[in-house]
C-alpha positions in Angstrom: 70.9 -58.8 173.1 67.6 -57.0 173.1 68.7 -53.8 171.3 70.7 -55.6 168.6 67.8 -57.9 167.7 65.6 -54.7 167.7 68.1 -53.2 165.3 67.9 -56.2 162.9 64.1 -55.9 163.0 64.3 -52.2 162.5 66.6 -52.5 159.4 64.3 -55.2 158.0 61.3 -53.0 158.6 62.9 -49.9 157.0 63.9 -51.8 153.9 60.4 -53.2 153.4 58.6 -49.8 153.7 56.2 -49.2 150.8 55.1 -45.6 151.6 56.9 -43.3 149.1 57.3 -40.4 151.6 58.7 -42.6 154.3 61.0 -44.2 151.8 62.3 -40.8 150.9 62.9 -39.9 154.5 64.8 -43.2 155.1 66.9 -42.5 151.9 67.8 -39.1 153.2 69.1 -40.5 156.5 70.8 -43.3 154.6 72.7 -40.9 152.3 73.1 -38.2 155.0 74.9 -40.5 157.4 76.9 -42.3 154.7 80.3 -40.6 155.7 79.8 -41.4 159.4 78.6 -44.9 158.7 81.4 -45.8 156.2 84.1 -44.4 158.5 82.8 -45.9 161.7 81.4 -49.3 160.6 84.3 -50.0 158.2 86.8 -49.4 161.0 84.8 -51.6 163.4 84.7 -54.4 160.8 88.5 -54.1 160.2 89.0 -54.3 163.9 87.1 -57.5 164.0 89.3 -59.0 161.3 92.5 -57.8 162.9 91.6 -59.2 166.3 89.6 -62.4 166.6 89.9 -62.4 170.4 89.1 -59.5 172.8 92.2 -58.0 174.4 93.5 -54.7 175.7 94.9 -53.7 172.2 91.4 -54.2 170.8 89.9 -52.0 173.5 92.5 -49.2 172.8 91.8 -49.2 169.1 88.1 -49.3 169.6 88.4 -46.3 171.9 90.2 -44.3 169.2 87.5 -45.2 166.6 84.7 -44.0 168.9 86.5 -40.8 169.7 87.1 -40.2 165.9 83.3 -40.6 165.3 83.0 -37.7 167.7 80.9 -39.5 170.3 82.9 -37.5 172.8 85.8 -38.3 175.1 83.7 -38.4 178.3 81.0 -40.5 176.7 83.5 -42.8 175.2 85.3 -43.3 178.6 82.0 -44.2 180.3 81.1 -46.4 177.4 84.4 -48.3 177.5 84.1 -48.9 181.3 80.6 -50.4 180.7 81.9 -52.5 177.8 84.8 -53.9 179.8 82.4 -54.7 182.6 80.1 -56.6 180.2 83.0 -58.4 178.6 84.2 -59.5 182.0 80.8 -60.5 183.5 79.6 -62.3 180.4 83.0 -63.8 179.6 83.0 -62.4 176.0 86.1 -63.4 174.0 84.8 -63.3 170.4 85.2 -59.9 168.7 82.4 -60.6 166.2 79.9 -61.1 169.0 81.3 -58.1 170.8 80.3 -55.9 167.8 76.7 -56.7 168.7 77.4 -55.7 172.3 79.0 -52.4 171.1 75.9 -51.5 169.1 73.7 -52.5 172.0 75.5 -50.2 174.4 75.7 -47.3 172.0 71.9 -47.4 171.6 71.5 -47.6 175.4 73.3 -44.2 175.5 70.5 -42.6 173.6 67.4 -44.3 174.9 68.5 -44.7 178.6 67.3 -42.4 181.3 65.3 -39.3 180.8 63.1 -39.4 177.7 63.7 -36.3 175.6 61.0 -35.2 173.2 62.2 -34.4 169.6 58.8 -32.8 168.8 58.3 -29.1 168.4 56.1 -27.5 171.1 53.3 -25.9 169.1 51.2 -23.3 170.9 47.5 -24.3 171.4 46.4 -20.8 170.4 48.1 -17.8 168.8 51.5 -17.8 167.2 54.2 -20.4 168.0 57.4 -18.5 168.7 60.7 -20.2 167.9 63.8 -18.4 169.1 66.9 -19.3 167.1 70.4 -19.0 168.8 73.9 -20.1 167.9 77.3 -18.7 167.0 77.9 -17.1 163.6 78.8 -19.4 160.7 76.8 -22.5 161.8 74.0 -22.0 159.3 71.5 -20.3 161.5 70.0 -18.0 158.9 69.6 -20.8 156.3 68.1 -23.0 159.0 65.5 -20.3 159.7 64.8 -20.3 155.9 64.4 -24.1 155.8 62.1 -24.1 158.8 60.0 -21.3 157.1 59.8 -23.4 154.0 58.8 -26.5 156.0 55.9 -24.7 157.8 54.8 -22.7 154.7 54.6 -25.9 152.7 52.3 -27.3 155.5 50.0 -24.4 155.0 51.1 -22.2 157.9 51.7 -18.4 157.8 55.3 -17.8 158.9 57.0 -14.6 160.0 60.7 -14.0 160.4 62.0 -11.3 162.8 65.6 -10.2 162.4 67.0 -9.9 166.0 70.7 -9.9 164.8 70.6 -6.2 164.3 74.3 -5.2 164.5 76.1 -7.8 162.3 76.7 -6.3 158.9 74.2 -7.6 156.3 72.4 -9.9 158.7 69.0 -8.2 158.6 69.2 -7.9 154.8 70.2 -11.5 154.4 67.2 -12.7 156.5 64.9 -10.4 154.5 66.1 -12.0 151.2 65.3 -15.5 152.6 61.9 -14.3 153.8 61.2 -13.1 150.2 62.4 -16.4 148.7 60.4 -18.6 151.0 57.2 -16.4 151.0 57.5 -15.6 154.7 56.5 -12.3 156.3 59.4 -10.2 157.6 60.3 -7.6 160.1 63.7 -6.1 160.7 65.7 -2.9 161.4 69.5 -2.5 161.3 71.6 -1.1 164.2 68.7 -1.0 166.6 68.2 -2.6 170.0 67.2 -6.3 169.2 64.6 -6.5 171.9 62.7 -3.4 170.5 62.8 -4.9 167.0 61.4 -8.1 168.3 58.8 -6.2 170.3 57.6 -4.4 167.1 57.9 -7.6 165.0 55.6 -9.5 167.4 53.0 -6.8 167.2 53.1 -7.2 163.4 53.0 -11.0 163.7 49.8 -10.9 165.7 48.2 -8.4 163.4 49.0 -10.7 160.5 47.7 -13.8 162.4 51.0 -15.6 161.9 51.1 -19.2 162.9 54.9 -19.5 163.3 57.3 -16.8 164.3 61.0 -17.5 163.7 63.3 -15.0 165.5 67.0 -14.7 164.6 69.5 -13.6 167.3 73.1 -12.4 167.4 75.7 -15.2 167.4 78.3 -13.6 169.7 79.5 -16.0 172.4 82.8 -14.1 173.2 81.2 -12.1 175.9 78.7 -14.4 177.6 77.5 -11.8 180.1 76.4 -9.4 177.4 74.7 -12.1 175.4 73.0 -13.4 178.5 71.6 -10.0 179.3 70.4 -9.6 175.7 68.7 -12.9 175.6 67.1 -12.3 179.0 65.7 -9.0 177.7 64.5 -10.7 174.5 62.8 -13.4 176.4 61.0 -10.9 178.7 59.7 -9.0 175.6 58.4 -12.2 174.0 56.7 -13.3 177.2 55.1 -9.9 177.6 53.5 -10.2 174.1 52.7 -13.9 174.0 52.1 -16.0 177.2 54.3 -19.1 177.4 56.6 -17.9 174.6 59.1 -18.6 173.3 57.7 -22.1 172.9 61.1 -23.3 171.6 64.6 -22.0 171.9 66.6 -23.9 169.3 70.4 -23.9 169.3 72.0 -24.4 165.9 75.2 -26.4 165.8 77.4 -27.2 162.8 77.9 -31.0 163.2 81.2 -30.9 161.4 82.7 -28.9 164.3 82.3 -31.9 166.6 83.4 -31.4 170.1 83.5 -27.6 169.6 79.7 -27.9 169.0 79.3 -29.7 172.3 81.2 -26.8 174.0 78.8 -24.3 172.3 75.8 -26.3 173.6 77.2 -26.2 177.2 77.9 -22.5 177.0 74.5 -21.5 175.6 72.8 -23.8 178.1 74.4 -21.8 180.9 73.0 -18.5 179.6 69.5 -19.3 178.3 66.9 -22.0 178.4 67.7 -24.1 175.3 64.9 -26.6 174.5 66.5 -28.4 171.5 69.3 -28.7 169.0 69.4 -28.2 165.3 72.4 -30.1 163.8 73.4 -28.7 160.4 75.8 -30.2 157.8 75.5 -33.7 159.2 75.7 -35.1 155.6 79.2 -33.5 155.1 80.9 -35.0 158.1 82.0 -38.4 159.5 81.2 -37.1 163.0 77.6 -38.2 163.1 78.3 -39.7 166.6 77.8 -36.2 167.9 74.1 -37.0 168.3 75.0 -39.5 171.0 77.4 -37.0 172.6 74.8 -34.3 172.8 72.4 -36.7 174.6 75.0 -37.9 177.1 76.9 -34.7 177.8 74.3 -31.9 177.4 71.0 -33.8 177.8 69.2 -31.9 175.1 67.1 -33.4 172.4 68.1 -33.0 168.7 64.9 -31.6 167.0 66.1 -31.2 163.4 69.1 -32.3 161.4 70.5 -30.9 158.2 71.2 -33.6 155.5 71.9 -31.3 152.5 71.7 -27.9 151.1 68.2 -28.0 149.5 65.2 -26.3 151.3 63.8 -29.8 151.9 67.0 -31.2 153.5 66.2 -30.0 157.0 64.6 -33.0 158.6 62.8 -33.5 162.0 65.1 -35.8 163.9 63.9 -39.4 164.0 65.9 -41.8 166.3 64.9 -44.9 164.3 66.0 -43.4 161.0 69.2 -42.2 162.6 70.0 -45.7 164.0 69.2 -47.2 160.6 71.5 -44.7 158.8 74.3 -45.3 161.3 74.2 -49.1 161.7 72.6 -50.7 158.6 75.9 -52.0 157.2 76.4 -53.9 160.5 73.8 -56.5 159.6 
C-alpha cells in the first residue's frame, strides 16, 4: 500500500506547512478542487457504507462514479480491469480497505510510465516564446493575461502578439488585457496571422522582451486549414528565434470534460503541443480530467485555473492536486 501511505504522509505534511506562500497555494488547490472532491469522495464513502463486501454491483457503481468524475471511459475501463485483478490476486473482500487500493491505483495512473515535466521551458538566452492554442470560448485570452501578470510580477518584460486576426474583436480584446497587465502589445486586424507574428517578434526583440505570448485562432472545424496556419506560424517563429516556440500550450476548459480530451487529441494531430492549461477547474466536479489527460493524451498539465482573479492561474503541482482531491479520504 505504498501510495496510500505516501498520501497519508503527504496530507500530514501539507497540513503542517508553516510557509505562508506555500499555505496559500495549498489552500487554492483545496478550494479549487472542492467540487470534484466532495462529489467523488462522498460517493466513494457512500459506496463503502452501502456495500461492506466487494461484489459485482459494487464494481458497477464504482465504474459510474469514476466516469462521472470525468476520468475518461477508456481510462476507467483499464482501471477497473486492474482493480479486479488486484481484488482477485490479493483476495480483497472489505470495501473499506478497497478504498485505499482505489486511491493507490488512481495515483499510479499519473506517476506510472513516462515522466512528464510540468515546468515551462525557459530559453537560455533571448525571449521565451509561448504559443497559445485552443478553441474559442475556453478562456485562452484571459489565460494569456494571467500568464502575463504572473511573469510581469516576477520582474520579466512580457509582450503579447495577437495572432487571432480575423475573429471580430479578438485583437482589441488582447490589446485591452495587455494594457491592464502592463504588457507590451502588437496586433493588426484582418491580416495574415503569420505576418503579424513576424512583425511582432521583431518588436519583441527590439524591446528585449523576456516572454512573448502569442494568441492564435481557435477554429477547429477545418483542421487542414488550421494545420497549415500553425505550420506557417511555427516556421516564422523559428526563423526569428532559434528553438522557438519554446512551448505550445493548449488551453482546455475543464468543465467540458471529455470534449476537452477530444480537443487535445485533435490539436495534438495538427501541431506539436507541449503542455495543457486547464481553465475553470474550480467550477466543475470533473477534476478527474487531469488523470484522463495523462492516460489518454500523454501531455503534461502545466497550469490550472482555480478562479477568476489574475493570481488564480497556478503552475500545476501534482502533490497539491493529489492533496486537494483526496484529503477527505484520510
